[in-house]
C-alpha positions as CSV (number, residue, x, y, z in Angstrom):
1,M,0.0,0.0,0.0
2,N,1.5,3.4,-1.0
3,A,1.5,6.5,1.3
4,L,-1.6,8.0,-0.4
5,D,-3.6,4.8,-0.1
6,K,-2.7,4.5,3.5
7,C,-3.6,8.1,4.1
8,W,-7.1,7.6,2.6
9,K,-7.6,4.4,4.6
10,N,-6.7,6.1,7.9
11,Q,-8.6,9.3,7.2
12,M,-11.7,7.4,6.2
13,S,-11.5,5.2,9.3
14,M,-11.0,8.2,11.7
15,S,-13.6,10.3,10.0
16,R,-16.2,7.5,10.1
17,W,-15.6,6.9,13.8
18,V,-15.7,10.7,14.6
19,A,-19.0,11.1,12.7
20,K,-20.5,8.3,14.7
21,N,-19.1,9.2,18.1
22,Y,-18.3,13.0,18.3
23,H,-21.5,13.7,20.3
24,K,-20.0,11.6,23.2
25,H,-17.1,14.0,23.5
26,L,-16.6,17.7,24.2
27,S,-15.8,18.5,20.6
28,V,-14.8,17.0,17.3
29,S,-11.2,17.7,18.2
30,S,-11.4,15.7,21.4
31,A,-13.1,12.9,19.5
32,K,-10.3,12.9,16.9
33,N,-7.8,12.7,19.8
34,V,-9.6,9.8,21.3
35,W,-9.4,7.9,18.0
36,L,-5.7,8.7,17.6
37,R,-4.9,7.6,21.1
38,K,-6.8,4.3,20.6
39,H,-4.6,3.7,17.5
40,N,-1.4,4.8,19.2
41,I,-0.8,7.7,16.8
42,T,0.9,10.6,18.6
43,D,2.5,12.8,16.0
44,L,0.0,13.8,13.3
45,Y,-0.1,17.4,11.8
46,N,-3.4,19.0,12.8
47,S,-4.6,15.6,14.0
48,C,-5.5,14.9,10.4
49,F,-4.1,12.3,7.9
50,F,-4.8,14.6,5.0
51,C,-3.0,17.5,6.6
52,Q,0.0,15.3,7.4
53,Y,0.1,14.0,3.8
54,G,-0.1,17.5,2.5
55,K,2.6,18.7,4.8
56,D,4.9,15.8,3.8
57,H,4.3,16.3,0.0
58,A,3.9,20.1,-0.5
59,D,6.6,22.5,-1.4
60,Y,5.1,25.3,0.8
61,Y,1.4,25.1,1.7
62,A,0.1,21.8,3.0
63,C,-3.4,22.2,1.6
64,T,-2.2,22.2,-2.0
65,S,-1.2,18.5,-1.6
66,C,-4.3,17.5,0.5
67,P,-5.6,14.2,-0.8
68,G,-9.1,15.6,-0.9
69,R,-7.9,18.4,-3.2
70,L,-6.0,16.0,-5.3
71,V,-9.3,14.5,-6.2
72,D,-11.4,17.7,-6.2
73,P,-9.5,21.0,-6.3
74,T,-12.5,22.8,-4.7
75,F,-12.4,20.6,-1.6
76,R,-12.0,22.5,1.6
77,C,-12.2,20.8,5.0
78,A,-13.7,23.9,6.6
79,S,-16.3,24.3,3.8
80,S,-19.6,25.6,5.2
81,N,-21.3,22.7,3.3
82,Y,-19.4,19.9,5.1
83,S,-17.1,21.4,7.7
84,Y,-15.3,18.7,9.7
85,M,-15.7,20.8,12.9
86,R,-19.4,21.8,12.5
87,N,-20.8,18.8,10.7
88,P,-18.6,15.7,10.9
89,K,-21.3,13.5,9.4
90,E,-21.5,15.6,6.2
91,F,-17.7,15.8,6.2
92,Y,-17.5,12.0,6.2
93,N,-20.1,11.8,3.5
94,R,-18.1,14.2,1.4
95,L,-14.9,12.1,2.0
96,R,-16.8,8.9,0.9
97,F,-17.8,10.6,-2.3
98,L,-14.2,11.7,-3.0
99,Y,-12.8,8.3,-2.0
100,N,-15.0,6.6,-4.6
101,I,-13.6,8.9,-7.2
102,Y,-10.1,8.3,-6.0
103,K,-10.5,4.5,-6.1
104,K,-11.6,4.6,-9.7
105,G,-8.3,6.4,-10.4
């Protein structure tokens, strides 16, 4: 599995769990941190696999290499339509849509 495939796999897993469980925690951020601790992940830029991938693969600005943007250049994690912080369920649904496009390659 290459780095991009692994990134998608991990981001989808975390986002699915957060969408189902965020209401049990103080915030989306704390839910993400619970998931990361459960998976023994301690050093992840912005607590996000997409952000970490972008940081590792961008010349300057991490968002330009965000895997979501590699599929859809208009993708923004803080979009008012599917913000990961305000609406993690819609964010996960958007990721599912993009992931299906990514898999088709």
